[in-house]
GUTI-374418 format. One record per atom (N, C-alpha, C): x, y, z. Coordinates in steps of 0.05 Angstrom, whole numbers, padded with zeros to 5 digits, always signed. Atoms other than C-alpha are relative to their C-alpha. Layout:
# residues N
XYZ ...
# end
This chain:
# residues 369
-00003-00019-00030 -01180-00698-00388 -00013+00011+00013 +00004-00024-00013 -01184-00663-00336 -00004+00025-00001 -00001-00025+00011 -01213-00596-00348 +00002+00025+00031 -00001-00024-00017 -01196-00531-00312 -00029+00014+00007 +00032-00003+00001 -01255-00511-00284 -00008+00036-00027 +00000-00025+00026 -01286-00441-00341 +00009+00013+00007 -00003-00024-00008 -01277-00393-00292 +00028+00004-00011 -00030-00008+00000 -01202-00405-00296 +00009+00006-00025 -00011+00000+00031 -01191-00419-00368 -00010+00042-00006 +00013-00014+00010 -01243-00353-00386 +00026+00034+00025 -00005-00016-00001 -01194-00314-00347 +00031+00007-00001 -00026+00000+00007 -01130-00350-00366 +00010+00016-00044 +00005-00017+00017 -01162-00324-00428 +00012+00031-00018 +00002-00022+00002 -01172-00261-00413 +00034+00010+00019 -00022-00004-00003 -01104-00253-00393 +00020+00001-00018 -00010+00011+00025 -01073-00271-00452 -00017+00024-00028 +00015-00033+00034 -01120-00213-00504 -00010-00031-00006 +00017+00024+00028 -01162-00286-00523 -00029+00005+00012 +00018-00003-00010 -01225-00292-00522 -00014-00028+00013 +00020+00027-00012 -01264-00356-00477 -00013-00013-00020 +00029+00006+00020 -01277-00406-00529 -00025-00012+00009 +00012+00016-00013 -01345-00438-00523 -00004-00033+00005 +00005+00038-00013 -01360-00504-00478 -00017-00020-00019 +00028+00004+00011 -01392-00548-00532 -00009-00026+00015 +00015+00020-00005 -01428-00610-00506 -00004-00022-00027 +00015+00017+00016 -01451-00675-00533 -00026+00001-00009 +00026+00009+00014 -01515-00690-00574 -00018-00022+00023 +00025+00026-00009 -01572-00728-00546 +00000-00015-00017 +00018+00031+00027 -01584-00793-00579 -00027-00005+00004 +00015-00002+00010 -01635-00810-00612 -00011-00033+00013 +00019+00034-00026 -01647-00880-00566 +00011+00012+00024 -00020-00005-00029 -01627-00885-00488 +00022-00012+00000 -00011+00029+00003 -01572-00913-00475 +00011-00014+00032 -00005+00022-00023 -01553-00967-00423 +00028-00007+00007 -00022+00009-00008 -01500-00980-00389 +00004-00031+00012 +00003+00027-00008 -01475-01050-00379 +00025-00002+00011 -00043+00010-00026 -01405-01066-00314 +00000-00035-00005 -00020+00026-00007 -01365-01109-00311 -00007-00016+00024 +00007+00023-00013 -01348-01163-00271 +00006+00011+00021 +00009-00020-00028 -01354-01132-00193 -00019+00008-00002 +00012-00020-00005 -01400-01093-00206 -00027+00001+00010 +00005-00012+00008 -01455-01061-00190 -00003+00036-00003 +00002-00045-00010 -01461-00996-00145 +00023-00006+00005 -00019-00012+00004 -01385-01000-00131 +00016-00020-00007 -00033+00028-00005 -01312-01034-00142 +00014+00012+00016 -00023-00005-00014 -01268-01034-00100 -00006+00041+00019 +00001-00021-00023 -01300-00974-00066 -00005+00020-00007 +00001-00021+00012 -01305-00930-00116 -00029-00003-00021 +00024-00009+00015 -01382-00916-00158 +00007-00016-00022 +00002+00011+00019 -01379-00956-00218 -00021+00020-00022 +00000-00020+00020 -01400-00911-00276 -00007+00032+00011 -00006-00027-00004 -01374-00852-00238 +00015+00017-00005 -00029-00004+00003 -01324-00803-00234 +00017-00002+00032 -00017+00000-00026 -01266-00793-00173 -00019-00004+00021 +00016-00015-00021 -01322-00759-00134 -00036-00022+00007 +00026+00014+00003 -01383-00814-00146 -00016+00014-00011 +00027-00002+00012 -01423-00769-00197 -00013-00032-00029 +00018+00018+00014 -01461-00815-00233 +00017+00016-00031 -00011-00018+00021 -01428-00791-00314 -00030-00003-00030 +00030-00001+00007 -01502-00809-00340 -00026+00016+00021 +00012-00021+00000 -01523-00749-00289 -00002+00025-00017 +00003-00017+00009 -01555-00699-00334 -00005+00025+00010 +00006-00017-00028 -01561-00636-00308 -00026+00029-00006 +00033-00013+00001 -01634-00598-00287 +00023+00024+00026 -00009-00019-00021 -01628-00522-00243 -00011+00005+00018 -00015-00005-00044 -01580-00514-00190 +00001-00028+00010 -00019+00015-00021 -01563-00586-00182 +00033-00003-00013 -00020+00007-00005 -01502-00609-00161 +00000-00021-00006 -00005+00008+00013 -01458-00652-00176 -00016-00010-00032 +00015+00005+00023 -01481-00666-00253 +00022+00003-00029 -00019-00002+00018 -01443-00681-00324 -00013+00021-00012 +00009-00023+00010 -01453-00619-00352 +00015+00003-00036 -00001+00002+00030 -01422-00644-00420 -00018-00020-00007 +00015+00007+00013 -01481-00681-00439 -00026+00019-00006 +00029-00018+00001 -01553-00648-00458 -00014-00011+00017 +00016-00005-00022 -01602-00638-00407 -00022-00026+00000 +00016+00021+00013 -01642-00695-00438 +00001-00016-00014 +00003+00024+00004 -01615-00738-00445 +00004-00026+00017 +00012+00023-00005 -01633-00817-00430 +00015-00025+00003 -00019+00017-00009 -01596-00861-00391 -00022-00037+00028 +00009+00017-00019 -01611-00929-00348 +00027-00024+00003 -00018+00034-00003 -01553-00984-00321 -00015-00011+00013 +00002+00039-00002 -01561-01056-00317 +00011+00002+00032 -00002+00013-00018 -01567-01087-00260 +00011-00028+00000 -00013+00033+00006 -01525-01169-00266 +00017+00000+00018 -00022+00013-00018 -01497-01214-00223 +00029+00005-00004 -00020-00015+00008 -01433-01183-00203 +00025-00033-00012 -00022+00028+00000 -01392-01259-00210 -00021-00023-00019 +00029+00019+00012 -01432-01303-00272 +00014-00008-00031 -00011-00002+00028 -01425-01317-00342 -00009+00016-00017 +00014-00011+00013 -01433-01278-00399 -00034-00003-00009 +00035+00007+00012 -01498-01323-00420 -00017+00005+00015 +00024-00020-00003 -01528-01311-00361 -00004+00029+00010 -00001-00027+00007 -01514-01242-00348 -00007+00011-00019 +00008+00003+00037 -01531-01237-00423 -00012+00012+00003 +00026+00004-00004 -01597-01258-00411 -00016+00009+00020 +00006-00012-00013 -01604-01224-00352 +00001+00037+00005 +00002-00032+00011 -01584-01145-00376 -00028-00004-00023 +00021-00020+00024 -01634-01161-00435 -00027+00001+00020 +00020+00007-00021 -01687-01176-00377 -00006+00030+00007 +00003-00031-00010 -01662-01107-00343 -00014+00015-00018 +00017-00015+00024 -01685-01069-00415 -00019-00004-00002 +00020-00001+00007 -01733-01095-00436 -00025+00008+00015 +00022-00012-00029 -01774-01079-00365 +00015+00028-00007 -00014-00019+00001 -01737-01006-00378 -00010+00002-00030 +00023-00012+00039 -01770-00997-00458 -00022+00001+00014 +00042+00009+00001 -01845-01022-00424 +00009+00018+00014 +00014-00025-00032 -01833-00957-00374 +00003+00022-00010 -00015-00026+00006 -01799-00916-00411 -00004+00004-00031 +00004+00003+00040 -01829-00925-00483 +00011-00003-00017 -00028+00016+00023 -01760-00938-00519 -00006-00019-00010 +00017+00021+00013 -01777-00974-00569 +00034-00018-00013 -00035+00005+00020 -01686-00982-00591 +00003+00017+00036 -00017+00009-00019 -01633-00982-00537 +00025+00013-00021 -00022-00001-00005 -01560-00958-00542 +00018-00016+00021 -00016+00018-00017 -01510-01008-00507 +00026+00012+00007 -00025+00004-00008 -01444-00989-00467 -00005-00023+00024 -00013+00025-00019 -01410-01045-00431 +00024+00001-00003 -00022+00001-00017 -01348-01044-00391 +00006-00018+00000 -00010+00015-00011 -01298-01102-00386 -00014-00021-00007 +00020+00018+00008 -01337-01166-00381 -00027+00016-00012 +00044-00002+00006 -01415-01127-00395 +00010+00007-00037 -00003-00011+00028 -01375-01110-00469 -00023-00032-00009 +00018+00025+00020 -01395-01184-00482 -00022-00001+00007 +00031+00006-00018 -01459-01191-00428 -00013+00026-00029 +00006-00024+00029 -01480-01130-00488 -00006-00016-00020 +00009+00012+00018 -01475-01175-00540 -00011-00027+00001 +00030+00022-00001 -01524-01231-00512 -00007+00003-00002 +00017-00017-00007 -01559-01179-00488 -00021+00000-00036 -00004-00018+00033 -01559-01151-00570 -00015-00024-00002 +00004+00035+00012 -01582-01234-00590 -00020+00007+00019 +00012+00005-00020 -01626-01249-00532 -00030+00026-00018 +00011-00017+00015 -01671-01174-00553 -00008-00004-00027 +00011-00009+00013 -01669-01172-00617 -00024-00036-00011 +00010+00015+00012 -01698-01253-00620 -00025+00002+00014 +00008-00007-00010 -01745-01231-00569 -00025+00012-00002 +00011-00019+00007 -01768-01175-00605 -00009+00004-00019 -00001+00022+00038 -01762-01204-00684 +00010+00032-00008 -00014-00019+00021 -01729-01129-00697 +00039+00002+00016 -00029-00003-00016 -01651-01102-00680 -00015+00028+00019 +00012-00019-00020 -01670-01065-00614 +00029+00009+00003 -00029-00014-00018 -01592-01046-00593 +00003+00011-00035 -00012-00008+00027 -01573-00993-00648 +00032+00005+00002 -00026+00004+00002 -01496-00977-00626 +00001-00017+00018 -00017+00011-00010 -01458-01023-00588 +00028+00009+00008 -00023-00012-00021 -01400-00998-00544 +00025-00019+00016 -00018+00006-00029 -01348-01032-00506 +00018+00004+00003 -00016-00004-00001 -01294-01016-00475 +00024-00020+00021 -00024+00024-00014 -01232-01054-00442 -00023-00023+00010 +00009+00021-00010 -01267-01114-00458 +00015-00018-00006 -00013+00013+00000 -01242-01178-00462 -00023-00026-00023 +00016+00017+00015 -01275-01211-00523 +00026-00018-00006 -00014+00021+00011 -01218-01262-00534 +00017-00014+00024 -00003+00015-00028 -01208-01282-00462 +00024+00028+00010 -00015-00026-00013 -01157-01241-00417 +00013-00034+00028 -00026+00016-00028 -01081-01280-00380 -00022-00004+00025 +00010+00006-00029 -01108-01273-00315 -00011-00011+00020 +00018+00002-00012 -01164-01304-00315 +00009-00032-00006 -00012+00022-00003 -01128-01365-00333 +00015-00011+00019 -00019+00013-00005 -01074-01354-00290 -00015-00010+00030 +00022-00005-00018 -01126-01337-00229 -00011-00048-00001 +00009+00018+00010 -01161-01414-00251 +00022-00014-00005 -00019+00017-00010 -01097-01447-00244 +00004-00005+00020 -00009-00014-00049 -01077-01427-00174 -00014-00029+00005 +00023+00018-00028 -01099-01504-00138 +00006+00005+00022 +00023+00021+00010 -01122-01537-00108 -00030+00014+00010 +00027-00003-00005 -01199-01515-00129 -00008+00019-00002 +00024-00019+00000 -01255-01462-00125 +00000+00016+00018 -00014-00023-00010 -01217-01437-00068 +00018+00023+00007 -00035-00011-00009 -01158-01415-00084 -00016+00024-00022 +00011-00009+00016 -01198-01386-00142 -00016+00026+00001 +00022-00018-00019 -01251-01341-00095 +00021+00013+00016 -00021-00025-00018 -01202-01315-00047 +00031+00007-00030 -00025-00029+00016 -01138-01288-00113 -00036+00022-00015 +00015-00032+00016 -01212-01251-00146 -00012+00018+00019 +00016-00003-00030 -01226-01239-00069 +00026+00020+00002 -00024-00015+00002 -01152-01209-00076 -00016+00042-00026 +00001-00008+00027 -01164-01164-00139 -00024+00023+00008 +00030-00025-00007 -01246-01140-00126 -00013-00002+00011 +00007-00009-00019 -01258-01150-00061 -00022-00023+00017 +00012+00021-00011 -01314-01192-00023 -00019-00006-00008 +00035+00012+00009 -01369-01186-00062 +00004-00020-00017 -00006+00028+00007 -01344-01246-00095 -00015-00023+00011 +00021+00011-00011 -01379-01271-00033 -00028-00002+00006 +00029-00012-00005 -01447-01247-00036 -00012-00029-00017 +00021+00024-00005 -01499-01296-00044 -00011-00001-00028 +00006-00010+00019 -01516-01317-00121 +00025+00000-00025 -00020-00002+00027 -01448-01305-00155 +00006-00028-00001 -00013+00037+00015 -01411-01370-00188 +00047+00019-00009 -00030-00016+00006 -01330-01336-00184 +00015-00020-00025 -00009+00029+00026 -01316-01402-00214 +00005+00000-00031 +00028-00015+00046 -01367-01393-00286 +00018+00034-00008 -00020-00027+00010 -01337-01324-00286 +00032+00005-00009 -00026-00003-00005 -01263-01340-00283 +00007-00010-00036 +00003+00021+00031 -01281-01398-00339 -00021+00021-00032 +00020-00020+00019 -01331-01340-00389 +00034+00021-00011 -00016-00022+00022 -01264-01303-00400 +00041-00004-00001 -00027+00009+00004 -01223-01350-00408 +00004-00016-00037 +00006-00008+00033 -01212-01358-00491 -00009-00038-00011 +00014+00034+00002 -01217-01441-00493 -00018-00007+00020 +00023+00006-00025 -01260-01484-00457 +00018-00004+00018 -00017+00004-00025 -01221-01483-00391 -00007-00044+00017 -00003+00032-00007 -01249-01556-00374 -00028-00010-00008 +00010+00014+00024 -01265-01600-00426 -00025-00020-00003 +00017+00031-00011 -01295-01653-00391 -00018-00001+00014 +00024-00004-00009 -01344-01617-00340 -00023-00003-00004 +00027+00006+00009 -01398-01626-00391 -00015+00027-00011 +00015-00040+00007 -01409-01550-00405 +00026+00012-00023 -00018-00012+00023 -01372-01520-00467 -00005+00034+00018 -00007-00026-00021 -01342-01454-00426 +00015+00017-00023 -00023-00014+00000 -01300-01400-00448 -00001+00020-00021 +00010-00026+00016 -01296-01329-00502 -00001-00017-00027 +00012+00016+00022 -01286-01378-00564 -00018-00004-00012 +00022+00028-00004 -01353-01420-00549 -00024+00027-00003 +00021-00015-00003 -01392-01351-00533 +00005+00021-00016 -00014-00018+00019 -01355-01312-00592 -00014-00022-00034 +00002+00009+00011 -01380-01362-00632 -00042-00004+00004 +00018-00007+00007 -01454-01357-00600 -00007+00017-00010 +00006-00027+00008 -01461-01289-00600 +00010+00018-00023 -00009-00002+00020 -01434-01273-00659 -00002+00036+00000 +00006-00029+00010 -01424-01193-00691 -00018+00010-00021 +00019+00003+00036 -01488-01187-00741 -00025+00034+00011 +00011-00019+00008 -01530-01138-00760 -00026-00001+00008 +00040+00004-00001 -01599-01162-00741 +00012+00014+00036 -00007+00002-00025 -01565-01155-00671 +00007+00025+00026 -00006-00030-00005 -01546-01086-00662 +00019+00010-00028 +00002-00010+00024 -01539-01041-00712 +00034+00013-00013 -00026-00001+00004 -01475-01015-00706 +00032-00006+00040 -00014+00016-00037 -01411-01063-00653 +00026+00026-00011 -00021-00013+00004 -01352-01005-00638 +00016-00013+00026 -00013-00002-00031 -01290-01013-00581 +00007+00025+00005 -00028-00006-00011 -01249-00978-00547 +00019-00010+00019 -00017+00023-00005 -01186-01005-00536 +00016+00012+00029 -00023-00017-00015 -01141-00989-00462 +00027-00014+00007 -00038+00020-00003 -01066-00996-00446 +00017+00018+00024 -00023-00017-00018 -01022-00971-00388 +00025-00025+00011 -00014+00027-00004 -00952-00999-00372 -00007+00003+00038 +00009+00007-00029 -00956-01030-00303 +00014+00022+00030 +00006-00023-00017 -00930-00970-00273 -00007+00019+00009 +00022-00015+00008 -00981-00930-00286 -00017-00016+00009 +00020-00002+00007 -01036-00970-00273 -00012+00003+00041 +00008-00012-00027 -01081-00970-00217 +00009-00018+00025 -00018+00011-00017 -01051-00997-00146 -00022-00032-00002 +00008+00030-00015 -01098-01058-00138 +00005-00016-00032 -00010-00004+00016 -01076-01062-00214 +00028-00019-00007 -00040+00013-00007 -00994-01073-00204 +00004-00017+00021 +00007+00035-00006 -01016-01122-00153 -00002-00030-00007 +00019+00024+00007 -01049-01161-00198 +00035-00014-00005 -00032+00017+00012 -00977-01161-00250 +00012-00005+00006 -00023+00013-00022 -00938-01169-00187 +00007-00015+00017 -00008+00013-00009 -00949-01217-00151 -00030-00032-00010 +00025+00014+00010 -01011-01259-00203 +00017+00000-00033 -00016+00004+00027 -00987-01244-00279 -00007+00026-00023 -00015-00026+00010 -00960-01188-00324 -00007-00012-00025 +00013+00019+00032 -00999-01201-00395 +00018+00011-00015 -00017-00011+00018 -00962-01193-00450 -00020-00002-00036 +00027+00009+00026 -01021-01180-00499 +00008+00019-00028 +00000-00004+00022 -00991-01155-00561 +00006-00019-00037 -00023+00015+00017 -00960-01213-00600 -00035-00009-00014 +00024+00009+00027 -01003-01239-00671 -00003-00032+00002 -00002+00026+00011 -01036-01308-00665 -00035-00011-00009 +00024+00010+00008 -01099-01344-00692 -00003-00022+00028 -00006+00013-00005 -01124-01379-00635 +00021-00001+00032 -00020-00016-00029 -01092-01377-00559 +00033-00028-00008 -00028+00027+00018 -01015-01406-00590 +00000-00004+00025 -00021+00011-00022 -00982-01400-00532 -00018-00005+00038 +00008+00008-00025 -01038-01421-00476 +00000+00017+00026 +00015-00016-00023 -01046-01365-00439 -00025+00009+00020 +00028-00009-00006 -01118-01357-00429 -00013+00023-00027 +00006-00025+00024 -01125-01306-00497 +00014-00010-00017 -00019+00003+00029 -01124-01309-00564 +00023+00013-00013 -00025-00014+00014 -01057-01297-00594 +00019-00010+00006 -00024+00007-00029 -00995-01293-00553 +00020+00012-00011 -00005-00025-00009 -00946-01249-00530 +00027+00005-00020 -00010-00020+00022 -00885-01212-00572 +00012-00027+00021 -00027-00001-00022 -00836-01233-00506 +00007+00020+00006 +00009-00015-00028 -00850-01167-00468 -00022+00013+00012 +00028-00002-00021 -00895-01171-00417 +00001+00036+00006 +00005-00035-00015 -00872-01100-00380 -00003+00010-00024 +00008-00021+00023 -00892-01048-00440 -00045-00005+00009 +00022-00005+00010 -00961-01016-00452 -00018-00019-00015 +00010+00029+00006 -00990-01084-00480 -00021-00001+00012 +00029+00014-00010 -01050-01091-00432 -00017+00035+00016 -00002-00024-00031 -01082-01040-00374 -00005-00024+00021 -00007+00025-00017 -01080-01096-00325 -00012-00025+00001 +00010+00028-00006 -01125-01152-00339 -00008-00009-00024 +00007+00008+00028 -01137-01143-00417 +00012+00001-00017 -00009-00006+00021 -01092-01144-00471 -00009+00006-00031 +00017-00020+00025 -01092-01096-00530 -00008-00031-00019 +00004+00039+00015 -01096-01173-00571 -00035-00002+00001 +00032+00021-00003 -01167-01187-00545 -00023+00036+00007 +00016-00018-00009 -01203-01117-00545 -00010+00006-00024 +00023-00028+00030 -01226-01088-00614 -00015-00027-00003 +00017+00018+00015 -01292-01121-00633 -00013+00028-00021 +00019-00006+00023 -01329-01087-00703 +00025+00033-00008 -00024-00016+00009 -01292-01016-00711 +00015+00009+00022 -00022+00000-00019 -01232-00997-00672 -00008+00038+00009 +00006-00032-00013 -01252-00923-00640 +00025+00016+00017 -00019-00023-00015 -01208-00854-00626 -00013+00019+00023 +00012-00013-00012 -01217-00820-00567 +00022+00020+00009 -00023-00032+00005 -01177-00746-00580 -00019+00021+00030 -00002-00016-00018 -01175-00707-00507 +00005+00043-00024 -00008-00021+00016 -01180-00638-00521 +00006+00029+00040 +00005-00006-00035 -01152-00587-00455 -00026+00035+00000 +00022-00012+00007 -01197-00527-00487 -00023-00001-00008 +00038-00005+00019 -01262-00545-00529 -00003-00039+00021 +00006+00007-00006 -01295-00606-00524 +00015-00037-00012 -00010+00015-00006 -01266-00683-00516 -00020-00015-00032 +00017+00011+00021 -01288-00722-00583 +00012-00038-00005 -00003+00037+00015 -01291-00816-00609 -00011+00019-00022 -00006+00005+00022 -01281-00824-00674 +00003-00026-00004 -00018+00023+00013 -01264-00877-00728 +00027-00001-00002 -00019+00014+00005 -01208-00907-00728 +00009-00008-00026 +00003+00008+00025 -01187-00906-00799 +00025-00027-00011 -00028+00014-00003 -01115-00942-00783 -00004-00020-00004 +00024+00025-00001 -01155-01006-00771 -00016-00010-00001 +00039-00009+00015 -01205-01040-00808 -00025-00011+00027 +00035+00000-00026 -01273-01061-00774 +00000-00038-00009 -00015+00032-00003 -01259-01125-00747 -00026-00016+00002 +00023+00018+00005 -01325-01176-00761 -00002-00029+00024 +00007+00040-00020 -01307-01255-00739 +00015+00020+00021 -00015-00005-00034 -01290-01232-00656 +00024-00035+00000 -00027+00020-00009 -01244-01304-00663 +00005+00007-00027 -00015+00003+00019 -01207-01285-00733 +00010+00024-00012 -00013-00037+00005 -01177-01214-00720 +00034-00012-00024 -00023-00007+00016 -01112-01193-00764 +00018+00007+00016 -00011-00021-00025 -01055-01171-00730 -00010+00024+00005 +00009-00017-00014 -01070-01111-00734 -00009+00011+00003 +00028-00004-00024 -01140-01114-00698 +00017-00014+00018 -00011+00021-00024 -01097-01159-00648 +00043+00028+00013 -00019-00005-00001 -01026-01120-00651 -00002+00033+00001 -00012-00023-00001 -01039-01053-00669 -00009+00021+00028 +00000-00023-00028 -01028-00990-00615 -00016+00013-00011 +00009-00030+00013 -01061-00941-00659 -00024-00002+00020 +00022-00007-00022 -01115-00901-00613 +00000-00017+00028 -00001+00028-00029 -01102-00954-00551 +00004+00035+00022 +00014-00004-00029 -01130-00908-00486 +00025+00011+00022 -00020-00001-00011 -01064-00883-00451 -00016-00010+00034 +00021+00013-00026 -01118-00916-00386 -00003-00031+00013 -00007+00017-00002 -01109-00980-00343 -00030+00002-00003 +00026+00003+00023 -01177-01018-00348 -00012+00014+00029 +00010-00012-00005 -01205-00978-00292 -00008+00021+00009 -00004-00022-00001 -01188-00923-00297 -00040+00008-00010 +00022-00006+00025 -01244-00912-00352 -00032-00007+00022 +00042-00006-00015 -01311-00932-00294 +00003+00026+00031 -00006-00013-00023 -01274-00883-00249 +00008-00008+00034 -00016+00016-00017 -01232-00924-00210 +00026+00018+00017 -00029-00014+00006 -01181-00867-00185 +00006-00001+00033 +00010-00026+00021 -01177-00817-00166 +00035-00009-00008 -00018-00004+00017 -01128-00796-00225 -00009+00013-00016 -00010-00025+00015 -01124-00756-00285 -00014+00003-00023 +00021+00016+00025 -01184-00780-00329 -00015+00014+00014 +00033-00019+00007 -01240-00736-00340 -00028-00034-00017 +00030+00008+00022 -01301-00793-00345 -00020+00015+00002 +00017-00003+00024 -01352-00754-00360 +00003+00002-00015 -00003+00001+00029 -01327-00727-00411 +00009-00033-00012 -00002+00019+00008 -01307-00787-00433 -00017-00003-00017 +00037+00030+00012 -01378-00828-00437 -00019+00030-00016 +00012-00010+00004 -01402-00755-00455 +00013+00003-00029 -00015-00007+00019 -01349-00759-00516 -00018-00019-00028 +00007+00027+00010 -01382-00837-00534 -00039+00008-00011 +00030+00000+00015 -01457-00803-00537 -00006+00013-00022 +00004-00016+00032 -01447-00755-00587 +00016-00013-00029 -00016+00006+00027 -01402-00798-00630 -00038-00027+00000 +00020+00022+00001 -01474-00852-00611 -00024+00010-00020 +00026-00016+00012 -01525-00786-00636 +00009-00002-00025 +00007-00006+00026 -01489-00789-00698 +00005-00032-00029 -00001+00018+00003 -01499-00859-00715 -00031-00016+00012 +00027+00010+00001 -01565-00884-00686 -00027+00015-00001 
# end
């Protein structure tokens, strides 16, 4: 939640005859936190800084003497690193790149383990990277793996875009409408990226097995790869989402993302099926809630006068097999964050307090790493 300036809070408290509450911050994590960006990252997305607030401040920027802007809600000794992978590629390729980035960071920083926060496709990339790092190092490198708004079981928008015929030209043009001209950059493969985010293998005759379902089999939740898997889920109704995502729902596809079914029973590109009502808060503009849980579901609690918090949601059970969720894990709105897919990484302007959101995640990680 966007906070009032501390001086304003103090004056208000004084006027009410109350002592101002002390402002608490996030505990420092034992191991550095690595950020894994989603599709269309790294430097910016739609003109906004990825992993920033509405004004471009990196949410992991610690405060030193007289430094501004910085994230005052995190410990001054907090260590962070932002991975950079190809904006449009499969998670097999992006996850390998992320693992290489992390290895380089570990070598230069002396870190023996890391924590991962992945947004959107970055949550899938993080699972691939965790497996690669375990294979290379021979021990569990990733302590806590956090996914935010990730399409672990696919996105209907990806399939809708792929269904735009004829061929690759329509796919690239559609992605450019959502994400901008970055899709035309060297080394990108928007067609492969979109196929990654469809649950089933989109092209069964192309000689390559793709899709989220196969990716989940190859890169499962495994305690050897990461000590703890957790996820944060986002959704808003169509009238509240970012303007770019509103256009997606109006002119491309309005996701019906809160029905239950193992596998993709309605052939919309994501596991599960709709409940028949698309125009409701069952998706965040790009991913339905039935696709987002992995491991423990987390609850984000905002506080006007204190510090926001992230805790385990006891109402929904741990999801250990990504391709076999229960009905509750696909349809429950428990702890769903009322934000769209892009607000949580600083694409605004909006009323969401991105620095404190990630500080609360850091504080959660510190309790488990």
